[in-house]
Every structure is written in structure tokens, then in C-alpha cells.
C-alpha positions in Angstrom: -17.6 -1.3 11.8 -17.0 -0.9 15.5 -16.9 -4.2 17.4 -18.6 -4.8 20.7 -17.1 -4.0 24.2 -17.0 -7.7 25.1 -14.5 -8.3 22.3 -12.5 -5.2 23.3 -12.3 -6.5 26.9 -10.7 -9.7 25.6 -8.5 -8.3 22.8 -8.3 -4.6 23.3 -5.2 -2.4 23.6 -4.8 1.3 23.9 -2.0 3.7 22.8 -1.4 7.4 23.5 -0.7 10.0 20.8 2.8 9.5 19.2 3.2 6.1 20.9 4.9 3.5 18.7 2.7 0.4 18.1 5.4 -1.6 16.3 8.6 -0.8 14.5 9.9 -1.4 11.0 12.1 -4.6 10.7 11.0 -6.1 14.0 9.4 -9.6 14.0 5.6 -9.5 13.8 3.0 -12.0 14.7 0.0 -9.7 15.5 -2.3 -7.6 13.5 -4.6 -4.8 14.6 -8.1 -3.5 14.0 -8.8 0.2 14.7 -11.8 0.9 16.9 -11.1 4.6 17.7 -8.5 7.1 16.6 -6.0 7.2 13.7 -2.7 5.4 13.1 0.0 6.4 10.7 2.2 4.0 8.9 5.8 5.3 8.4 9.0 4.1 6.7 12.6 5.4 6.9 13.6 6.4 3.4 17.0 7.9 2.8 17.4 8.5 6.6 14.1 10.4 6.7 10.8 9.2 8.2 8.1 9.3 5.6 4.4 8.8 6.2 3.1 6.2 3.7 -0.5 5.9 5.0 -2.9 7.2 7.5 -5.5 4.6 8.8 -8.8 5.3 10.4 -11.6 3.5 12.3 -12.4 0.2 10.7 -9.0 -0.2 9.1 -6.8 -3.3 9.6 -3.0 -3.1 9.7 -0.1 -5.5 10.4 -2.1 -8.3 8.8 0.8 -9.6 6.7 2.1 -11.1 9.9 -0.8 -13.6 9.5 0.0 -14.3 5.9 3.8 -14.7 6.0 6.5 -14.8 8.6 8.4 -11.7 7.6 9.8 -8.7 9.6 7.6 -5.6 9.7 7.9 -3.6 6.5 7.0 -0.3 8.2 6.3 1.2 11.6 2.9 2.0 13.1 2.4 5.1 15.3 -0.7 6.3 17.1 -1.7 9.7 15.9 -4.5 10.1 18.6 -5.5 8.2 21.6 -6.3 4.9 19.8 -8.1 1.8 20.8 -7.2 -1.3 18.9 -8.1 -4.9 18.8 -4.9 -7.0 18.8 -4.9 -10.5 17.3 -2.3 -13.2 17.1 -2.2 -16.3 14.9 -3.3 -18.4 17.8 -6.6 -16.6 18.3 -7.2 -15.9 14.6 -9.5 -18.9 14.1 -11.7 -18.0 17.0 -12.0 -14.4 15.8 -13.1 -15.5 12.3 -15.7 -18.0 13.7 -17.2 -15.5 16.1 -17.2 -12.4 13.8 -18.3 -13.3 10.2 -18.4 -9.6 9.2 -14.8 -9.0 10.3 -13.8 -12.3 8.6 -15.3 -11.1 5.3 -13.5 -7.7 5.6 -10.2 -9.4 6.4 -10.6 -11.8 3.4 -11.0 -8.8 1.1 -8.0 -7.1 2.6 -5.8 -10.2 2.5 -6.8 -10.8 -1.1 -5.9 -7.2 -2.1 -2.5 -7.5 -0.3 -1.7 -10.7 -2.2 -2.8 -9.1 -5.5 -0.7 -6.0 -4.7 2.4 -8.2 -4.0 2.0 -10.1 -7.2 1.4 -6.9 -9.2 4.5 -5.3 -7.7 6.5 -8.3 -8.7 5.3 -7.9 -12.2 6.7 -4.4 -12.2 10.0 -5.4 -10.6 10.6 -8.1 -13.2 10.7 -5.4 -16.0 14.3 -4.7 -16.8 14.0 -1.2 -18.3 13.6 1.6 -15.7 11.3 3.8 -17.9 9.1 0.8 -18.7 9.0 0.0 -15.0 7.9 3.5 -14.1 5.2 3.4 -16.8 3.9 0.1 -15.4 3.5 1.7 -11.9 1.2 4.2 -13.5 -0.6 1.4 -15.3 -1.1 -0.3 -12.0 -2.4 2.8 -10.3 -4.9 3.4 -13.1 -6.1 -0.2 -12.7 -7.0 0.5 -9.1 -9.7 3.0 -9.9 -12.6 1.4 -11.8 -14.1 4.8 -12.4 -11.3 6.2 -14.5 -12.0 6.6 -18.2 -8.8 5.2 -19.7 -9.7 6.7 -23.1 -9.1 10.1 -21.6 -6.2 11.7 -19.6 -6.1 10.1 -16.2 -5.1 11.8 -12.9 -3.1 9.6 -10.5 -2.9 10.8 -6.9 0.7 9.8 -6.3 4.0 11.4 -5.4 7.4 10.8 -7.0 8.5 9.0 -3.8 5.5 6.6 -4.0 6.3 5.8 -7.7 9.9 5.1 -6.6 8.7 2.8 -3.9 6.5 0.8 -6.2 9.2 0.6 -8.9 11.9 -0.4 -6.5 14.1 2.5 -7.7 15.9 5.5 -6.3 13.7 8.6 -6.2 16.4 10.5 -8.2 16.3 8.0 -11.0 12.5 8.1 -11.1 12.6 11.9 -11.1 14.7 11.9 -14.3 12.3 9.5 -16.0 9.2 11.5 -15.0 10.8 14.7 -16.1 11.7 13.2 -19.4 8.1 12.0 -19.9 6.9 15.4 -18.9 9.1 17.0 -21.5 7.8 14.6 -24.2 4.3 15.7 -23.3 3.2 12.3 -22.2 2.5 13.3 -18.6 1.9 16.4 -16.5 4.0 16.3 -13.3 2.9 17.8 -10.0 4.0 17.4 -6.4 1.1 15.3 -5.4 -0.3 13.9 -8.7 0.6 12.8 -12.2 -1.7 13.3 -15.2 -1.1 10.7 -17.9 -2.2 11.9 -21.3 -2.7 8.5 -22.8 -2.5 5.6 -20.4 -3.3 3.1 -23.2 0.0 4.1 -24.8 1.8 3.1 -21.6 -0.1 -0.2 -21.4 0.8 -1.1 -25.0 4.5 -0.3 -24.4 4.7 -2.3 -21.2 2.8 -5.3 -22.6 5.0 -5.3 -25.7 8.1 -5.3 -23.5 6.8 -8.0 -21.2 6.0 -10.3 -24.2 9.4 -9.8 -25.6 11.0 -10.7 -22.3 9.1 -14.0 -22.1 9.0 -14.9 -25.8 
């Protein structure tokens, strides 16, 4: 959804390729809506810059600044010449009233962000590293309604991404995934993990979670 020029005249900003939009850890009270171009979201992990997402026209980013007063969790960098709509808390109400389509889109995005935060907390509360890694794969399988959970499921995820969700060091996650691979429970690739029986992982995690709160 591209917004009209009148709105861009009021709220629009532009960035050149490789220009930083905002940096990880800095205070944030704006969020952005992409009109043209692409933006990459990057984090510094083990002293190395990692791209965690690439956003395109119609995507919103930085919106957690509206939901909570926390430092930026990642940096945003323009990949192309980008045009963005930039909004602050102060003009958020006016934006919603004047653009119901965008308001609906933001409501869906905000709801997903809140769900993701709660789901990650559920993972982090698990005290056994292997069970925590299994629950990351459970969560990823839940995100795709088209997966047949009775069959082997393919999760498009890297080892680093599993480590991020699990709140663990990538080396520890690698050991767990290698062990599960040796047991024949998963097939491990650079950019995906095939889980042979995700229901088995769900049963193990649910059993552990019940025992923790019994």
C-alpha cells in the first residue's frame, strides 16, 4: 500500500543507499513506513554485523518505539534510495484517524509483535537448553498454517536465528542441533532445519512446561 503524496509531503523522509536510519541501542520514539526501496535490519552479534531482516515497500519498522520506551534492538540501514514515512508518538493518533487502512495494518503488526514477545518469553522460561531449542522449532512451525504437522516439516531458519530466539550462544545451539541430527530427529542444513516429527517436540516441551509449573 503506497500512501499519497500529501502525506509524504508532511511526514516523508529520504535516505541514500547504505545510509543509517537508526542505530542499535539508541533511544527511539519514531517508527517508519516504507514507500519505496528496501531497508535491512542488522544486529551486532559476536562483533559481527548480521542481517536479520530485509524489508520492502509496505513494511513498517521501528514500531516498538510506539509500544514501549526501550532502546532500539537493532539498526536500520537503507539498501537503496528509500522514501519513508516517519511518525512519532505525538502524531500517531492523527495518522490512525486519517488512514484507516494503515491503522488496520499497524494493528495486525503490533499484535504480532506482542505475540512474538510473549512466545519468546515462554521459550526463555524453559530451563533445559535442548528443550528450549525444541520449542523454538515448535514456535516456527506454528507460524506457518499451511504446514502439515503430521509430516516432516521444513523450517527456513539458520542456526544463528535459533540461537537468537532461544537466548543462547550459537556454539551451544550447534551442539544441540548436531546431537538431534545424529539421533535422526532432524536434518540440519545451513539455511533450514527439517524436523522429522514436530509433534514429538511439542509433547516433550509441553511435558517439561507442565512439570515446571506443577
